[in-house]
Each structure stands twice: as structure tokens, then as C-alpha cells.
N, C-alpha and C positions, 0 to 999 in steps of 0.2 A: 335633903328631902326629895327634890326632883332633880335628877342629873341626866342631862342629854349630852352624849358624846359622839362626835364624828358622824352626825346625822347626814345621810345622803338620800335625796329624793329627786327622781327624774320623771317627768310626764312625757308621754308619747315617745318613748325611747327608740332610737334608731329610725326616726322618721324625720321628714322635713319640718315637722312641728315640735321637735324635741325641745323641752324646756327644763333646765336645771333649776329646781325649786330651792334645794339646799345642797351645799357641798361642804363637808367637814364642819357642820354647824354644831357648836357646843355651848352649853350654858348650865349654870347651877341656880336653882331657886331654893331659897331657905324656907324652913318651916315657918308658917305664919305670914309669909310675904303676901301682899296684895299688889299684884303687878298689872299695870295698864300697858297695853301694847298698841302702838300706832305705826303707820307706814302707808305709803301710797298703794293703790290697787296693784295687785300682783307681787307685793312685797313678801308674801309668804305667811301672813298673819293667821288666816283661817287654816291654811295647810298645816301649820305647826300644831294647832289644836287638833286637827284631824289625825295627825300622826301620833300624838299623845293618847288620844282616845281610842285609836285603833280603827277608825273608819277609813283610813288610808294606810296601806302597807308602806313600810320604808324599804329602801334599797339595802342599806347597811347602817351600822351604828348601833347605839344602845340607848334605851330610855328606861331609867330606873326610878321607881317611886318608893321611898322608904325602904331602900335596899332590895326591892322586889323588881326583877327584870320584867318589863312590860312587853317588850318587842315581840316575844313569842306567844303572848296571850291574845286570843281573839277578842273582839270588841265587847261582846256580851260579858266576858269574865272581867274586863277592866271596869265595867260599871259598878262592881262591888266597891271599888276604891275611888272612882271618879264620877262626879256629877257634872252635867252639862246643860246649859241653857242656850238655845239657838236664837237667831234673828227672827225666824218665823215662829210665832206662838203655837202654831199647830204641831210643830215637830217635838215639843217637849211634853205633850199630853196625848191621851187617847180620847178624841172628841166624842166617840160613840158610847163611851163609858161614863158613869157618874163621877162626881167629885170624890165621893167616898171610895169608889173602886180604884180610881187613880191614886189616891193617897195610900190605900192598902198595898197596891202593887209596888209603889215606890218604897214604902217602909219595909216591905219584905223582900226587897231586891236581893237576888242571890240565894234566897231560901226557897224551899218547897213549901207551898201552902195552898189551901183552898179558901175561897171567899168566906165559907161558913166559919172556919177557924181563924181566918186572917182578920176578920172584923168582929172581934168580941167586944164586950162593953168597955174593957180597959183601953183597948185601942181606939174605940169610938171617942171616949173622953179625951184621949191624947190627941187625936186628929182635930177635934173641935178646938182644943186649946191652942194648937199650932196654927190652924187656919184663921182663928180669930185675931191673931197678931198681924194679919194682912190688912185688918180694918176695912174689909169689904162686905161684911155681913154674910159671907159665904158659909159660916158655921151653922147657919139656920137653913141652908139649902144643899146639904150634902148629897141628896138624891137627884140633884139637877145634873143633866148631861153636860159635860164640859163644852161640847160644841155650841151650846146656847149662850156661853159667856162672851163678854166683850174681849177684844184683843188685849186690853190692859189687865183685865181680870185673869185671863188665861196665862199671860206672861208672869203675873204675880204667883199664880198657882204653879207654873213651871219652875220658878225659883224655889218654891217650897218643896216640890217633888224632888228637885235636884239636891237638896240639902237636908231633907228630913232624916236620912239615915247617917248623917254626919260623915260625909266622904273625906278622904285624905286630901283630895284636890278638886277644885271647882273650876270649870272652864266656861267662860261667858263670851259667846261669839257675836258681838254687836247686838246684844240682846235687847237694846232699846231702839234700834234703828228703824223698826217698822211702826213705831208708836208716835202719836202726836206729842208735841213738846211738853205739855203738862203731865201727861201720863208717863212719858219718858223720865221726867224728874222724879215722879213718885216711885217708879221702879228702881231708879238709881239710889234713892234714899233707902228704900227697902233692902236693896242689895247690900249697901254699906252696913246697915244695921244688922243684917243676918250674918254677914261675913265676920264682923267684929264680935258679935255675940258668940258665935260658934268657933271663932278663931280658925277658919278654914283657909288653907293656902289657896290663893286664887289667881288665875290669869284672865284678864279681861281685855278683849280686843275692842277698840272703839275708834270712831272717826271724830268724836267730839273732843276737841282739844281742852275745853274746860274740864270735862270729866277726867281726861288723861292727866291733867295737872293736879287737880284737887282731890282725886280719889286715890287711895292706896299709899304705899310707902316707896314704890319703885316704878320707874317708867322705862320701857324698852322701845326703841325705834328700829324697825327692820327696813332694809332696802335690798331688793333683788336677792332675798334669801340670806343676807348678811346682817349681823347685829352691828349697827353703827352708833347707837347710843344706849347707855345703861346708866340711868340717873337715879340717885336715891339720896336719902338723908337731907341735909341742909340744901344741897344743890337743887333737889326737887322742890323743896318748900319755897325756894326763891325764884322758881320758874314763873314766867309770864307767857301769854300766848305769843307776844311779839318775839321773845327770846326763842321759844320753841319753833316758831315759823322760820326764824333765821337759821336755827340748827337743822330744820327739815330741808331748807333750800341748800345749805352747805352739804347736807347728807347725800345729795345726788352727785357730789364730786368725789372721784376716786382718791384724790389727794387727801380730802377731808377724812374719808373712810380709813385710809392708811394711818394718818396722824392720830385719829381718835382711838383706833384699836391699839396703836403703839403705846398710848397712854394708859390703857385699861389693864 
């Protein structure tokens, strides 16, 4: 489904601030996987999503989605196949446009359309049906500008916009981190429901260890651009925060990294 081979990425190359983000990084993600990604700051979590989405260029290597090579495609062309929700709710929507206009743009992503033809009665009913599933009452306020919505409402809308066209891949970059705990849990519940219903292959970066353990079927841990843990199946189901913290601490050891990769 998603194949990453020999990924190389260096920031500030040939300067005193040079930082190697990834060196010969490879991983395969199966269709239907819901993967949570954890790691300390600077581990490469968001950079990995940026490289997949095309917002950051890679040095070398390949990124293939459904046998389609992405590394040569600009970011706007990748949006036909990839949905993304950011930490900042403002980044996933157009605040100066109405809810209806945002929905129409997302639904017609990659197509040529005008708002007069893009928002016909059939689409309007479809949009109302989809936004009603957010349980926020927004289906009755489609002409409201998105900038007037609360952060939680906007993030729920961002998730809908990212998935309404049924992308091949969904990237979630700490998409609940800027929300209060109650709203965060609501968005997580909505995320799980949406991903399962549409069976979208998903990568979710999170610092919330409860979410990392309890959501999805696979967990990855990154450290300094290396994959040090890849947990799935029964092993993931039996994880606890204590076990994960222990693995996280051991993950900073080069010996642990070598041993773990040797077993994978």
C-alpha cells in the first residue's frame, strides 16, 4: 500500500546546523492499517508526514502509494490521494469561506469546478448528510463562515474535509494537541469512527500514550529518524503505558535499537 524505501532527508545541509532527519529509512504500511506514531521531540514524526504529503522535499529514496510513485509529484497533486489534518485547526480549513464552500472545495479536490455547478442540490443533500454525522448541528448552518466556529468544531470539520473524498491515505499530525481534553476525546472518537467506517489507511502522530496504545492496529516509535519499535497484533493489545514508557526509555539506547532492529 504505502512503501517507503531508503528515505534520506537532511536539514541545513553543509552548515554548522546540519541535521540528518532520515538516513536510509524504509517501512511498509499495509492497506487498512491504522498506525499510531510516537517519539520524542525531533524524532522525525512530523517530518515523515511532511515528506509523504510533499510539503517537504526528500533528498533521495522513494515513496510509493498504491504503486504510484509520489516523490516526483508536487504537494497539490498528492492531495488527490492523501488527506491531512494538522495540529492547528486553522490549517485544515479556509476560515474566510463558508462551511458549504469548504465542503465543496474538499469534495471536488483535483477537479475543475465552479461554485455554481459544484454546489447543486444533490451535493447539498450529500454535504448535509455527512456533516450531520459530526453531531454538532452544523448541517443547519452551512452558510456560516468557518472562522466563526470553535476550535473543536473546526477540527471536526477539518477531519470531514480530509476524508470526504475517500483518500487512499490519511495523515493526522497531532490533530488533537491544541484542544482541551474533553474536545480532544470527542475528536479522537470521531476519528476512529470515520477511519473504521471508510477503511482509510491512516498514520496518526500523537504524544498521548493512551491514544497510541488504544487506537489502531499498529504502533511505531521513532528515535532520531530511526524506527526502533514496530508493534502490532497481540503485542499491541497487551501494551500498557508502563510497558511503553519502559520501551521508550530503552529506545534511547543504541544497544536497544540494534537488538530490536535485529529481531524485526
